[in-house]
CHARMM-style PDB file with segment names, atoms N, HN, CA, C and O in Angstrom:
ATOM      1  N   MET     1      18.182  -5.734   1.603  1.00  0.00      PROA
ATOM      2  CA  MET     1      16.798  -6.329   2.152  1.00  0.00      PROA
ATOM      3  C   MET     1      16.357  -5.949   0.369  1.00  0.00      PROA
ATOM      4  O   MET     1      16.390  -5.078  -0.500  1.00  0.00      PROA
ATOM      5  N   ASN     2      15.907  -7.503   0.715  1.00  0.00      PROA
ATOM      6  HN  ASN     2      15.880  -8.210   1.421  1.00  0.00      PROA
ATOM      7  CA  ASN     2      14.796  -8.194  -0.475  1.00  0.00      PROA
ATOM      8  C   ASN     2      13.744  -7.593  -1.164  1.00  0.00      PROA
ATOM      9  O   ASN     2      13.649  -7.659  -2.390  1.00  0.00      PROA
ATOM     10  N   GLU     3      12.810  -6.909  -0.325  1.00  0.00      PROA
ATOM     11  HN  GLU     3      12.888  -6.855   0.671  1.00  0.00      PROA
ATOM     12  CA  GLU     3      11.653  -6.539  -0.201  1.00  0.00      PROA
ATOM     13  C   GLU     3      11.524  -5.794   0.098  1.00  0.00      PROA
ATOM     14  O   GLU     3      12.483  -5.033   0.223  1.00  0.00      PROA
ATOM     15  N   ILE     4       9.886  -5.292   0.558  1.00  0.00      PROA
ATOM     16  HN  ILE     4       9.106  -5.910   0.457  1.00  0.00      PROA
ATOM     17  CA  ILE     4       9.339  -4.896   1.133  1.00  0.00      PROA
ATOM     18  C   ILE     4       7.965  -4.729   0.269  1.00  0.00      PROA
ATOM     19  O   ILE     4       7.952  -4.576  -0.952  1.00  0.00      PROA
ATOM     20  N   ILE     5       6.139  -4.812   1.591  1.00  0.00      PROA
ATOM     21  HN  ILE     5       6.149  -4.936   2.583  1.00  0.00      PROA
ATOM     22  CA  ILE     5       5.207  -4.973   1.109  1.00  0.00      PROA
ATOM     23  C   ILE     5       4.618  -3.558   1.577  1.00  0.00      PROA
ATOM     24  O   ILE     5       5.011  -3.053   2.629  1.00  0.00      PROA
ATOM     25  N   PHE     6       3.694  -2.953   0.788  1.00  0.00      PROA
ATOM     26  HN  PHE     6       3.375  -3.362  -0.067  1.00  0.00      PROA
ATOM     27  CA  PHE     6       2.623  -2.260   0.898  1.00  0.00      PROA
ATOM     28  C   PHE     6       1.628  -2.584   0.404  1.00  0.00      PROA
ATOM     29  O   PHE     6       1.470  -3.161  -0.672  1.00  0.00      PROA
ATOM     30  N   ILE     7       0.484  -2.066   1.527  1.00  0.00      PROA
ATOM     31  HN  ILE     7       0.613  -1.597   2.401  1.00  0.00      PROA
ATOM     32  CA  ILE     7      -0.964  -2.974   1.541  1.00  0.00      PROA
ATOM     33  C   ILE     7      -1.562  -0.519   0.927  1.00  0.00      PROA
ATOM     34  O   ILE     7      -1.433   0.650   1.290  1.00  0.00      PROA
ATOM     35  N   VAL     8      -2.193  -1.480  -0.202  1.00  0.00      PROA
ATOM     36  HN  VAL     8      -2.298  -2.430  -0.496  1.00  0.00      PROA
ATOM     37  CA  VAL     8      -3.063  -0.510  -0.708  1.00  0.00      PROA
ATOM     38  C   VAL     8      -4.277  -0.357  -0.734  1.00  0.00      PROA
ATOM     39  O   VAL     8      -4.827  -1.336  -1.237  1.00  0.00      PROA
ATOM     40  N   GLU     9      -5.250   0.757  -0.291  1.00  0.00      PROA
ATOM     41  HN  GLU     9      -4.803   1.552   0.117  1.00  0.00      PROA
ATOM     42  CA  GLU     9      -6.589   0.921  -0.369  1.00  0.00      PROA
ATOM     43  C   GLU     9      -7.157   1.775  -1.164  1.00  0.00      PROA
ATOM     44  O   GLU     9      -6.553   2.722  -1.670  1.00  0.00      PROA
ATOM     45  N   GLU    10      -8.673   1.452  -1.391  1.00  0.00      PROA
ATOM     46  HN  GLU    10      -9.164   0.684  -0.980  1.00  0.00      PROA
ATOM     47  CA  GLU    10      -8.955   2.984  -2.063  1.00  0.00      PROA
ATOM     48  C   GLU    10      -9.131   3.802  -1.013  1.00  0.00      PROA
ATOM     49  O   GLU    10      -9.275   3.276   0.091  1.00  0.00      PROA
ATOM     50  N   SER    11      -9.159   5.297  -1.137  1.00  0.00      PROA
ATOM     51  HN  SER    11      -9.043   5.724  -2.034  1.00  0.00      PROA
ATOM     52  CA  SER    11      -9.410   6.266  -0.255  1.00  0.00      PROA
ATOM     53  C   SER    11     -10.697   6.800   0.309  1.00  0.00      PROA
ATOM     54  O   SER    11     -11.602   6.858  -0.524  1.00  0.00      PROA
ATOM     55  N   THR    12     -10.975   7.172   1.423  1.00  0.00      PROA
ATOM     56  HN  THR    12     -10.240   7.126   2.100  1.00  0.00      PROA
ATOM     57  CA  THR    12     -12.334   7.419   0.684  1.00  0.00      PROA
ATOM     58  C   THR    12     -12.500   8.772   0.386  1.00  0.00      PROA
ATOM     59  O   THR    12     -13.685   9.006   0.623  1.00  0.00      PROA
ATOM     60  N   GLU    13     -11.886   9.910  -0.052  1.00  0.00      PROA
ATOM     61  HN  GLU    13     -10.924   9.720  -0.245  1.00  0.00      PROA
ATOM     62  CA  GLU    13     -11.507  10.905  -0.900  1.00  0.00      PROA
ATOM     63  C   GLU    13     -11.478  10.534  -2.142  1.00  0.00      PROA
ATOM     64  O   GLU    13     -11.678  11.289  -3.093  1.00  0.00      PROA
ATOM     65  N   GLY    14     -11.215   9.294  -2.213  1.00  0.00      PROA
ATOM     66  HN  GLY    14     -11.053   8.680  -1.441  1.00  0.00      PROA
ATOM     67  CA  GLY    14     -11.037   9.334  -4.135  1.00  0.00      PROA
ATOM     68  C   GLY    14      -9.721   8.781  -3.758  1.00  0.00      PROA
ATOM     69  O   GLY    14      -9.458   8.687  -2.559  1.00  0.00      PROA
ATOM     70  N   GLY    15      -8.699   8.330  -4.823  1.00  0.00      PROA
ATOM     71  HN  GLY    15      -8.913   8.406  -5.797  1.00  0.00      PROA
ATOM     72  CA  GLY    15      -7.340   7.642  -5.033  1.00  0.00      PROA
ATOM     73  C   GLY    15      -7.184   7.021  -4.378  1.00  0.00      PROA
ATOM     74  O   GLY    15      -8.025   7.002  -3.479  1.00  0.00      PROA
ATOM     75  N   TYR    16      -5.967   5.982  -4.278  1.00  0.00      PROA
ATOM     76  HN  TYR    16      -5.284   5.997  -5.008  1.00  0.00      PROA
ATOM     77  CA  TYR    16      -5.539   5.052  -3.602  1.00  0.00      PROA
ATOM     78  C   TYR    16      -4.192   5.812  -2.013  1.00  0.00      PROA
ATOM     79  O   TYR    16      -3.734   6.951  -1.924  1.00  0.00      PROA
ATOM     80  N   GLU    17      -4.000   4.782  -1.205  1.00  0.00      PROA
ATOM     81  HN  GLU    17      -4.372   3.857  -1.278  1.00  0.00      PROA
ATOM     82  CA  GLU    17      -3.133   5.263   0.047  1.00  0.00      PROA
ATOM     83  C   GLU    17      -2.420   4.001  -0.065  1.00  0.00      PROA
ATOM     84  O   GLU    17      -3.084   2.979  -0.238  1.00  0.00      PROA
ATOM     85  N   ALA    18      -0.847   3.925   0.030  1.00  0.00      PROA
ATOM     86  HN  ALA    18      -0.307   4.755   0.170  1.00  0.00      PROA
ATOM     87  CA  ALA    18      -0.373   3.159   0.417  1.00  0.00      PROA
ATOM     88  C   ALA    18       0.312   3.212   1.756  1.00  0.00      PROA
ATOM     89  O   ALA    18       0.704   4.254   2.281  1.00  0.00      PROA
ATOM     90  N   LYS    19       0.471   1.499   2.478  1.00  0.00      PROA
ATOM     91  HN  LYS    19       0.152   0.653   2.050  1.00  0.00      PROA
ATOM     92  CA  LYS    19       1.279   2.072   3.618  1.00  0.00      PROA
ATOM     93  C   LYS    19       2.234   1.078   3.436  1.00  0.00      PROA
ATOM     94  O   LYS    19       2.000   0.324   2.492  1.00  0.00      PROA
ATOM     95  N   ALA    20       3.243   0.867   4.075  1.00  0.00      PROA
ATOM     96  HN  ALA    20       3.434   1.481   4.842  1.00  0.00      PROA
ATOM     97  CA  ALA    20       4.203  -0.105   4.183  1.00  0.00      PROA
ATOM     98  C   ALA    20       4.016  -1.029   5.471  1.00  0.00      PROA
ATOM     99  O   ALA    20       3.610  -0.551   6.530  1.00  0.00      PROA
ATOM    100  N   LEU    21       4.327  -2.351   5.325  1.00  0.00      PROA
ATOM    101  HN  LEU    21       4.657  -2.739   4.465  1.00  0.00      PROA
ATOM    102  CA  LEU    21       4.487  -3.392   6.327  1.00  0.00      PROA
ATOM    103  C   LEU    21       5.338  -2.970   7.190  1.00  0.00      PROA
ATOM    104  O   LEU    21       6.397  -2.899   6.565  1.00  0.00      PROA
ATOM    105  N   GLY    22       5.536  -2.603   8.390  1.00  0.00      PROA
ATOM    106  HN  GLY    22       4.676  -2.661   8.897  1.00  0.00      PROA
ATOM    107  CA  GLY    22       7.317  -2.741   9.101  1.00  0.00      PROA
ATOM    108  C   GLY    22       7.852  -1.506   9.091  1.00  0.00      PROA
ATOM    109  O   GLY    22       8.864  -1.359   9.777  1.00  0.00      PROA
ATOM    110  N   TYR    23       7.329  -0.332   8.335  1.00  0.00      PROA
ATOM    111  HN  TYR    23       6.507  -0.452   7.778  1.00  0.00      PROA
ATOM    112  CA  TYR    23       8.013   0.826   8.380  1.00  0.00      PROA
ATOM    113  C   TYR    23       7.272   1.983   8.081  1.00  0.00      PROA
ATOM    114  O   TYR    23       6.258   1.831   7.399  1.00  0.00      PROA
ATOM    115  N   PRO    24       7.727   3.641   8.637  1.00  0.00      PROA
ATOM    116  CA  PRO    24       6.718   3.834   8.749  1.00  0.00      PROA
ATOM    117  C   PRO    24       6.780   4.506   6.959  1.00  0.00      PROA
ATOM    118  O   PRO    24       7.690   5.285   6.675  1.00  0.00      PROA
ATOM    119  N   ILE    25       6.161   4.267   6.321  1.00  0.00      PROA
ATOM    120  HN  ILE    25       5.422   3.635   6.551  1.00  0.00      PROA
ATOM    121  CA  ILE    25       6.024   4.809   4.980  1.00  0.00      PROA
ATOM    122  C   ILE    25       4.642   4.999   4.536  1.00  0.00      PROA
ATOM    123  O   ILE    25       3.847   4.153   4.944  1.00  0.00      PROA
ATOM    124  N   PHE    26       4.239   5.827   3.870  1.00  0.00      PROA
ATOM    125  HN  PHE    26       4.884   6.514   3.539  1.00  0.00      PROA
ATOM    126  CA  PHE    26       2.629   5.967   3.716  1.00  0.00      PROA
ATOM    127  C   PHE    26       3.061   7.228   2.119  1.00  0.00      PROA
ATOM    128  O   PHE    26       4.072   7.871   1.839  1.00  0.00      PROA
ATOM    129  N   THR    27       2.028   7.108   1.602  1.00  0.00      PROA
ATOM    130  HN  THR    27       1.206   6.586   1.830  1.00  0.00      PROA
ATOM    131  CA  THR    27       2.498   7.852   0.288  1.00  0.00      PROA
ATOM    132  C   THR    27       0.512   7.043  -0.520  1.00  0.00      PROA
ATOM    133  O   THR    27       0.021   5.917  -0.443  1.00  0.00      PROA
ATOM    134  N   GLU    28      -0.032   8.448  -1.227  1.00  0.00      PROA
ATOM    135  HN  GLU    28       0.366   9.363  -1.289  1.00  0.00      PROA
ATOM    136  CA  GLU    28      -0.989   8.547  -1.762  1.00  0.00      PROA
ATOM    137  C   GLU    28      -0.732   9.298  -3.209  1.00  0.00      PROA
ATOM    138  O   GLU    28       0.099  10.139  -3.553  1.00  0.00      PROA
ATOM    139  N   ALA    29      -2.185   8.393  -4.157  1.00  0.00      PROA
ATOM    140  HN  ALA    29      -2.860   7.710  -3.877  1.00  0.00      PROA
ATOM    141  CA  ALA    29      -2.392   9.339  -5.345  1.00  0.00      PROA
ATOM    142  C   ALA    29      -3.253   8.862  -5.735  1.00  0.00      PROA
ATOM    143  O   ALA    29      -3.561   7.787  -5.221  1.00  0.00      PROA
ATOM    144  N   GLU    30      -4.292   9.533  -7.104  1.00  0.00      PROA
ATOM    145  HN  GLU    30      -4.042  10.406  -7.522  1.00  0.00      PROA
ATOM    146  CA  GLU    30      -5.142   9.579  -7.207  1.00  0.00      PROA
ATOM    147  C   GLU    30      -5.368   8.517  -8.376  1.00  0.00      PROA
ATOM    148  O   GLU    30      -6.480   8.131  -8.737  1.00  0.00      PROA
ATOM    149  N   ASP    31      -4.033   8.062  -8.967  1.00  0.00      PROA
ATOM    150  HN  ASP    31      -3.130   8.375  -8.674  1.00  0.00      PROA
ATOM    151  CA  ASP    31      -4.615   6.712  -9.776  1.00  0.00      PROA
ATOM    152  C   ASP    31      -3.459   5.851  -9.269  1.00  0.00      PROA
ATOM    153  O   ASP    31      -2.768   6.125  -8.288  1.00  0.00      PROA
ATOM    154  N   MET    32      -3.333   4.814 -10.028  1.00  0.00      PROA
ATOM    155  HN  MET    32      -3.895   4.591 -10.825  1.00  0.00      PROA
ATOM    156  CA  MET    32      -2.580   3.714  -9.627  1.00  0.00      PROA
ATOM    157  C   MET    32      -0.774   3.675 -10.049  1.00  0.00      PROA
ATOM    158  O   MET    32       0.261   3.477  -9.413  1.00  0.00      PROA
ATOM    159  N   LYS    33      -1.206   4.054 -11.783  1.00  0.00      PROA
ATOM    160  HN  LYS    33      -2.047   4.215 -12.299  1.00  0.00      PROA
ATOM    161  CA  LYS    33       0.179   4.595 -11.648  1.00  0.00      PROA
ATOM    162  C   LYS    33       0.929   5.788 -11.396  1.00  0.00      PROA
ATOM    163  O   LYS    33       2.139   5.834 -11.614  1.00  0.00      PROA
ATOM    164  N   THR    34       0.260   6.775 -10.941  1.00  0.00      PROA
ATOM    165  HN  THR    34      -0.724   6.737 -10.765  1.00  0.00      PROA
ATOM    166  CA  THR    34       1.048   7.532 -10.143  1.00  0.00      PROA
ATOM    167  C   THR    34       1.109   7.402  -8.711  1.00  0.00      PROA
ATOM    168  O   THR    34       1.611   8.313  -8.054  1.00  0.00      PROA
ATOM    169  N   LEU    35       0.664   6.393  -8.168  1.00  0.00      PROA
ATOM    170  HN  LEU    35       0.257   5.653  -8.702  1.00  0.00      PROA
ATOM    171  CA  LEU    35       0.809   5.677  -6.791  1.00  0.00      PROA
ATOM    172  C   LEU    35       2.028   5.139  -7.128  1.00  0.00      PROA
ATOM    173  O   LEU    35       2.977   5.617  -6.506  1.00  0.00      PROA
ATOM    174  N   LYS    36       2.359   3.997  -8.201  1.00  0.00      PROA
ATOM    175  HN  LYS    36       1.588   3.609  -8.706  1.00  0.00      PROA
ATOM    176  CA  LYS    36       3.005   3.181  -8.222  1.00  0.00      PROA
ATOM    177  C   LYS    36       4.372   4.536  -8.105  1.00  0.00      PROA
ATOM    178  O   LYS    36       4.938   4.594  -7.014  1.00  0.00      PROA
ATOM    179  N   GLU    37       4.686   5.225  -8.858  1.00  0.00      PROA
ATOM    180  HN  GLU    37       4.226   5.178  -9.745  1.00  0.00      PROA
ATOM    181  CA  GLU    37       5.605   6.530  -8.758  1.00  0.00      PROA
ATOM    182  C   GLU    37       5.866   6.968  -7.732  1.00  0.00      PROA
ATOM    183  O   GLU    37       7.011   7.315  -7.441  1.00  0.00      PROA
ATOM    184  N   ALA    38       4.915   7.050  -6.985  1.00  0.00      PROA
ATOM    185  HN  ALA    38       3.986   6.768  -7.221  1.00  0.00      PROA
ATOM    186  CA  ALA    38       4.909   7.730  -5.541  1.00  0.00      PROA
ATOM    187  C   ALA    38       5.313   6.927  -4.229  1.00  0.00      PROA
ATOM    188  O   ALA    38       5.400   7.205  -3.033  1.00  0.00      PROA
ATOM    189  N   VAL    39       5.483   5.983  -4.888  1.00  0.00      PROA
ATOM    190  HN  VAL    39       5.412   5.757  -5.859  1.00  0.00      PROA
ATOM    191  CA  VAL    39       5.550   4.812  -3.544  1.00  0.00      PROA
ATOM    192  C   VAL    39       7.385   4.361  -3.825  1.00  0.00      PROA
ATOM    193  O   VAL    39       8.180   4.187  -2.901  1.00  0.00      PROA
ATOM    194  N   LYS    40       7.787   4.226  -5.584  1.00  0.00      PROA
ATOM    195  HN  LYS    40       7.141   4.367  -6.334  1.00  0.00      PROA
ATOM    196  CA  LYS    40       9.074   4.438  -5.158  1.00  0.00      PROA
ATOM    197  C   LYS    40       9.698   5.709  -4.754  1.00  0.00      PROA
ATOM    198  O   LYS    40      10.868   5.958  -4.466  1.00  0.00      PROA
ATOM    199  N   ASP    41       9.215   6.055  -4.775  1.00  0.00      PROA
ATOM    200  HN  ASP    41       8.264   5.853  -5.009  1.00  0.00      PROA
ATOM    201  CA  ASP    41       9.692   8.130  -4.283  1.00  0.00      PROA
ATOM    202  C   ASP    41       9.642   7.776  -3.333  1.00  0.00      PROA
ATOM    203  O   ASP    41      10.594   8.191  -2.672  1.00  0.00      PROA
ATOM    204  N   ALA    42       8.953   7.123  -2.765  1.00  0.00      PROA
ATOM    205  HN  ALA    42       8.180   6.786  -3.302  1.00  0.00      PROA
ATOM    206  CA  ALA    42       8.752   6.976  -0.726  1.00  0.00      PROA
ATOM    207  C   ALA    42       9.698   6.005  -0.339  1.00  0.00      PROA
ATOM    208  O   ALA    42      10.033   6.025   0.845  1.00  0.00      PROA
ATOM    209  N   VAL    43      10.191   5.176  -1.070  1.00  0.00      PROA
ATOM    210  HN  VAL    43       9.918   5.160  -2.032  1.00  0.00      PROA
ATOM    211  CA  VAL    43      11.204   4.627  -0.401  1.00  0.00      PROA
ATOM    212  C   VAL    43      12.142   4.699  -0.628  1.00  0.00      PROA
ATOM    213  O   VAL    43      13.017   4.603   0.233  1.00  0.00      PROA
ATOM    214  N   LEU    44      12.457   4.954  -2.222  1.00  0.00      PROA
ATOM    215  HN  LEU    44      11.746   5.032  -2.921  1.00  0.00      PROA
ATOM    216  CA  LEU    44      14.131   5.634  -2.086  1.00  0.00      PROA
ATOM    217  C   LEU    44      14.285   7.041  -0.902  1.00  0.00      PROA
ATOM    218  O   LEU    44      15.295   7.220  -0.220  1.00  0.00      PROA
ATOM    219  N   CYS    45      13.038   7.942  -0.865  1.00  0.00      PROA
ATOM    220  HN  CYS    45      12.218   7.797  -1.418  1.00  0.00      PROA
ATOM    221  CA  CYS    45      13.374   8.675   0.465  1.00  0.00      PROA
ATOM    222  C   CYS    45      13.706   8.323   1.774  1.00  0.00      PROA
ATOM    223  O   CYS    45      14.571   8.978   2.356  1.00  0.00      PROA
ATOM    224  N   HSD    46      13.123   7.343   2.352  1.00  0.00      PROA
ATOM    225  HN  HSD    46      12.420   6.811   1.879  1.00  0.00      PROA
ATOM    226  CA  HSD    46      13.349   6.658   3.216  1.00  0.00      PROA
ATOM    227  C   HSD    46      14.972   5.665   3.499  1.00  0.00      PROA
ATOM    228  O   HSD    46      15.639   5.717   4.532  1.00  0.00      PROA
ATOM    229  N   PHE    47      15.196   5.073   2.630  1.00  0.00      PROA
ATOM    230  HN  PHE    47      14.654   5.031   1.790  1.00  0.00      PROA
ATOM    231  CA  PHE    47      15.999   3.966   2.700  1.00  0.00      PROA
ATOM    232  C   PHE    47      17.371   4.633   2.031  1.00  0.00      PROA
ATOM    233  O   PHE    47      17.217   5.255   0.980  1.00  0.00      PROA
ATOM    234  N   ASP    48      18.295   4.561   2.424  1.00  0.00      PROA
ATOM    235  HN  ASP    48      18.421   4.055   3.278  1.00  0.00      PROA
ATOM    236  CA  ASP    48      20.532   4.331   2.011  1.00  0.00      PROA
ATOM    237  C   ASP    48      19.583   3.818   0.314  1.00  0.00      PROA
ATOM    238  O   ASP    48      18.610   3.076   0.177  1.00  0.00      PROA
ATOM    239  N   LYS    49      20.464   4.658  -0.826  1.00  0.00      PROA
ATOM    240  HN  LYS    49      21.254   5.260  -0.715  1.00  0.00      PROA
ATOM    241  CA  LYS    49      20.649   3.685  -1.620  1.00  0.00      PROA
ATOM    242  C   LYS    49      21.260   2.060  -1.950  1.00  0.00      PROA
ATOM    243  O   LYS    49      21.075   1.253  -2.861  1.00  0.00      PROA
ATOM    244  N   GLU    50      22.075   2.071  -0.689  1.00  0.00      PROA
ATOM    245  HN  GLU    50      22.225   2.726   0.052  1.00  0.00      PROA
ATOM    246  CA  GLU    50      22.451   0.501  -0.885  1.00  0.00      PROA
ATOM    247  C   GLU    50      21.231  -0.403   0.318  1.00  0.00      PROA
ATOM    248  O   GLU    50      21.073  -1.623   0.359  1.00  0.00      PROA
ATOM    249  N   ASP    51      20.502   0.657   1.207  1.00  0.00      PROA
ATOM    250  HN  ASP    51      20.630   1.649   1.174  1.00  0.00      PROA
ATOM    251  CA  ASP    51      19.919  -0.580   1.922  1.00  0.00      PROA
ATOM    252  C   ASP    51      18.248  -0.586   1.388  1.00  0.00      PROA
ATOM    253  O   ASP    51      17.292  -0.910   2.091  1.00  0.00      PROA
ATOM    254  N   ALA    52      18.201  -0.192   0.128  1.00  0.00      PROA
ATOM    255  HN  ALA    52      18.979   0.071  -0.443  1.00  0.00      PROA
ATOM    256  CA  ALA    52      16.705  -0.286  -0.351  1.00  0.00      PROA
ATOM    257  C   ALA    52      16.571  -1.499  -1.125  1.00  0.00      PROA
ATOM    258  O   ALA    52      17.272  -2.094  -1.944  1.00  0.00      PROA
ATOM    259  N   PRO    53      15.715  -1.626  -0.723  1.00  0.00      PROA
ATOM    260  CA  PRO    53      14.800  -3.256  -1.321  1.00  0.00      PROA
ATOM    261  C   PRO    53      15.125  -3.462  -2.574  1.00  0.00      PROA
ATOM    262  O   PRO    53      15.688  -2.514  -3.121  1.00  0.00      PROA
ATOM    263  N   LYS    54      14.887  -4.724  -3.409  1.00  0.00      PROA
ATOM    264  HN  LYS    54      14.430  -5.495  -2.965  1.00  0.00      PROA
ATOM    265  CA  LYS    54      15.136  -4.384  -4.792  1.00  0.00      PROA
ATOM    266  C   LYS    54      14.071  -4.955  -5.575  1.00  0.00      PROA
ATOM    267  O   LYS    54      14.027  -5.162  -6.788  1.00  0.00      PROA
ATOM    268  N   ILE    55      12.829  -5.274  -4.259  1.00  0.00      PROA
ATOM    269  HN  ILE    55      12.865  -5.106  -3.274  1.00  0.00      PROA
ATOM    270  CA  ILE    55      11.398  -5.272  -4.858  1.00  0.00      PROA
ATOM    271  C   ILE    55      10.852  -4.714  -4.226  1.00  0.00      PROA
ATOM    272  O   ILE    55      11.316  -4.284  -3.170  1.00  0.00      PROA
ATOM    273  N   ILE    56       9.420  -4.461  -4.701  1.00  0.00      PROA
ATOM    274  HN  ILE    56       9.043  -4.811  -5.559  1.00  0.00      PROA
ATOM    275  CA  ILE    56       8.448  -3.509  -4.097  1.00  0.00      PROA
ATOM    276  C   ILE    56       7.134  -4.224  -4.261  1.00  0.00      PROA
ATOM    277  O   ILE    56       6.557  -4.407  -5.333  1.00  0.00      PROA
ATOM    278  N   ARG    57       6.757  -4.584  -3.141  1.00  0.00      PROA
ATOM    279  HN  ARG    57       7.226  -4.436  -2.270  1.00  0.00      PROA
ATOM    280  CA  ARG    57       5.172  -5.028  -3.489  1.00  0.00      PROA
ATOM    281  C   ARG    57       4.232  -4.504  -3.482  1.00  0.00      PROA
ATOM    282  O   ARG    57       4.335  -3.436  -2.879  1.00  0.00      PROA
ATOM    283  N   LEU    58       2.853  -4.773  -4.029  1.00  0.00      PROA
ATOM    284  HN  LEU    58       2.769  -5.640  -4.519  1.00  0.00      PROA
ATOM    285  CA  LEU    58       1.586  -4.094  -3.614  1.00  0.00      PROA
ATOM    286  C   LEU    58       0.739  -4.999  -3.628  1.00  0.00      PROA
ATOM    287  O   LEU    58       0.706  -5.963  -4.393  1.00  0.00      PROA
ATOM    288  N   HSD    59      -0.077  -4.700  -2.680  1.00  0.00      PROA
ATOM    289  HN  HSD    59      -0.051  -3.917  -2.059  1.00  0.00      PROA
ATOM    290  CA  HSD    59      -1.047  -5.803  -2.387  1.00  0.00      PROA
ATOM    291  C   HSD    59      -2.750  -4.439  -2.239  1.00  0.00      PROA
ATOM    292  O   HSD    59      -2.928  -3.630  -1.328  1.00  0.00      PROA
ATOM    293  N   LEU    60      -3.612  -4.663  -3.393  1.00  0.00      PROA
ATOM    294  HN  LEU    60      -3.468  -5.319  -4.133  1.00  0.00      PROA
ATOM    295  CA  LEU    60      -4.348  -4.330  -3.025  1.00  0.00      PROA
ATOM    296  C   LEU    60      -5.554  -4.708  -2.113  1.00  0.00      PROA
ATOM    297  O   LEU    60      -6.120  -5.779  -2.335  1.00  0.00      PROA
ATOM    298  N   VAL    61      -5.954  -3.963  -1.178  1.00  0.00      PROA
ATOM    299  HN  VAL    61      -5.495  -3.094  -0.998  1.00  0.00      PROA
ATOM    300  CA  VAL    61      -6.861  -4.843  -0.657  1.00  0.00      PROA
ATOM    301  C   VAL    61      -7.640  -3.465  -0.557  1.00  0.00      PROA
ATOM    302  O   VAL    61      -7.326  -2.294  -0.347  1.00  0.00      PROA
ATOM    303  N   LYS    62      -9.453  -4.555  -0.947  1.00  0.00      PROA
ATOM    304  HN  LYS    62      -9.708  -5.507  -1.117  1.00  0.00      PROA
ATOM    305  CA  LYS    62     -10.640  -4.393  -1.145  1.00  0.00      PROA
ATOM    306  C   LYS    62     -11.633  -4.818   0.045  1.00  0.00      PROA
ATOM    307  O   LYS    62     -11.751  -6.039   0.148  1.00  0.00      PROA
ATOM    308  N   ASP    63     -12.375  -4.046   0.970  1.00  0.00      PROA
ATOM    309  HN  ASP    63     -12.278  -3.054   0.886  1.00  0.00      PROA
ATOM    310  CA  ASP    63     -13.340  -4.464   1.511  1.00  0.00      PROA
ATOM    311  C   ASP    63     -14.876  -4.483   0.759  1.00  0.00      PROA
ATOM    312  O   ASP    63     -15.772  -3.646   0.652  1.00  0.00      PROA
ATOM    313  N   GLU    64     -14.747  -5.473   0.435  1.00  0.00      PROA
ATOM    314  HN  GLU    64     -14.019  -6.153   0.522  1.00  0.00      PROA
ATOM    315  CA  GLU    64     -16.423  -5.992  -0.127  1.00  0.00      PROA
ATOM    316  C   GLU    64     -17.269  -6.480   0.079  1.00  0.00      PROA
ATOM    317  O   GLU    64     -18.337  -6.377  -0.524  1.00  0.00      PROA
ATOM    318  N   LEU    65     -16.889  -7.511   1.487  1.00  0.00      PROA
ATOM    319  HN  LEU    65     -16.021  -7.595   1.977  1.00  0.00      PROA
ATOM    320  CA  LEU    65     -18.208  -8.539   2.239  1.00  0.00      PROA
ATOM    321  C   LEU    65     -17.853  -8.620   3.373  1.00  0.00      PROA
ATOM    322  O   LEU    65     -16.832  -9.019   3.933  1.00  0.00      PROA
ATOM    323  N   PRO    66     -18.809  -8.196   3.688  1.00  0.00      PROA
ATOM    324  CA  PRO    66     -19.042  -7.329   5.550  1.00  0.00      PROA
ATOM    325  C   PRO    66     -19.728  -8.777   6.135  1.00  0.00      PROA
ATOM    326  O   PRO    66     -20.922  -9.062   6.037  1.00  0.00      PROA
ATOM    327  N   LEU    67     -18.903  -9.435   6.630  1.00  0.00      PROA
ATOM    328  HN  LEU    67     -17.934  -9.203   6.710  1.00  0.00      PROA
ATOM    329  CA  LEU    67     -19.448 -10.567   7.204  1.00  0.00      PROA
ATOM    330  C   LEU    67     -20.851 -10.531   8.037  1.00  0.00      PROA
ATOM    331  O   LEU    67     -21.575 -11.527   8.045  1.00  0.00      PROA
ATOM    332  N   ASN    68     -21.148  -9.525   8.629  1.00  0.00      PROA
ATOM    333  HN  ASN    68     -20.560  -8.716   8.623  1.00  0.00      PROA
ATOM    334  CA  ASN    68     -22.031  -9.399   9.736  1.00  0.00      PROA
ATOM    335  C   ASN    68     -23.522  -9.476   8.412  1.00  0.00      PROA
ATOM    336  O   ASN    68     -24.489  -9.974   8.990  1.00  0.00      PROA
ATOM    337  N   ASN    69     -23.784  -9.213   7.293  1.00  0.00      PROA
ATOM    338  HN  ASN    69     -22.999  -8.808   6.825  1.00  0.00      PROA
ATOM    339  CA  ASN    69     -24.223  -9.668   6.371  1.00  0.00      PROA
ATOM    340  C   ASN    69     -24.625 -11.148   5.933  1.00  0.00      PROA
ATOM    341  O   ASN    69     -25.408 -11.523   5.060  1.00  0.00      PROA
ATOM    342  N   TYR    70     -23.840 -11.856   6.815  1.00  0.00      PROA
ATOM    343  HN  TYR    70     -23.204 -11.552   7.524  1.00  0.00      PROA
ATOM    344  CA  TYR    70     -24.697 -13.468   6.777  1.00  0.00      PROA
ATOM    345  C   TYR    70     -25.065 -13.850   7.558  1.00  0.00      PROA
ATOM    346  O   TYR    70     -24.741 -13.499   8.693  1.00  0.00      PROA
ATOM    347  N   SER    71     -26.033 -14.873   7.252  1.00  0.00      PROA
ATOM    348  HN  SER    71     -26.297 -15.158   6.331  1.00  0.00      PROA
ATOM    349  CA  SER    71     -26.882 -15.542   8.626  1.00  0.00      PROA
ATOM    350  C   SER    71     -26.173 -16.313   9.722  1.00  0.00      PROA
ATOM    351  O   SER    71     -26.448 -16.198  10.916  1.00  0.00      PROA
ATOM    352  N   CYS    72     -25.203 -17.139   9.200  1.00  0.00      PROA
ATOM    353  HN  CYS    72     -24.980 -17.232   8.229  1.00  0.00      PROA
ATOM    354  CA  CYS    72     -24.435 -18.063  10.179  1.00  0.00      PROA
ATOM    355  C   CYS    72     -24.182 -16.898  11.175  1.00  0.00      PROA
ATOM    356  O   CYS    72     -24.321 -17.088  12.384  1.00  0.00      PROA
ATOM    357  N   PHE    73     -23.813 -15.702  10.677  1.00  0.00      PROA
ATOM    358  HN  PHE    73     -23.700 -15.547   9.695  1.00  0.00      PROA
ATOM    359  CA  PHE    73     -22.776 -14.590  12.124  1.00  0.00      PROA
ATOM    360  C   PHE    73     -24.481 -13.849  12.845  1.00  0.00      PROA
ATOM    361  O   PHE    73     -24.303 -12.868  13.567  1.00  0.00      PROA
ATOM    362  N   LYS    74     -25.673 -14.205  12.691  1.00  0.00      PROA
ATOM    363  HN  LYS    74     -25.817 -15.002  12.104  1.00  0.00      PROA
ATOM    364  CA  LYS    74     -26.695 -13.564  13.172  1.00  0.00      PROA
ATOM    365  C   LYS    74     -27.410 -13.969  14.557  1.00  0.00      PROA
ATOM    366  OT1 LYS    74     -28.376 -13.324  14.964  1.00  0.00      PROA
TER     367      LYS     74
END
């Protein structure tokens, strides 16, 4: 496998949550530095060493613009 992608969101309790796309891998941490280490650990726990992805991508998602506030959607 070449790469794995994680969607990263801010947790409602504080910190961050990361979810892998296409794999049942989830982890969380208080800050981004700790989250990166937690993601690496989670990936290595999920895959055998020879099957582990070479690249881990983190995509930070933020919900900042609710569409229902725009006049064209009313």
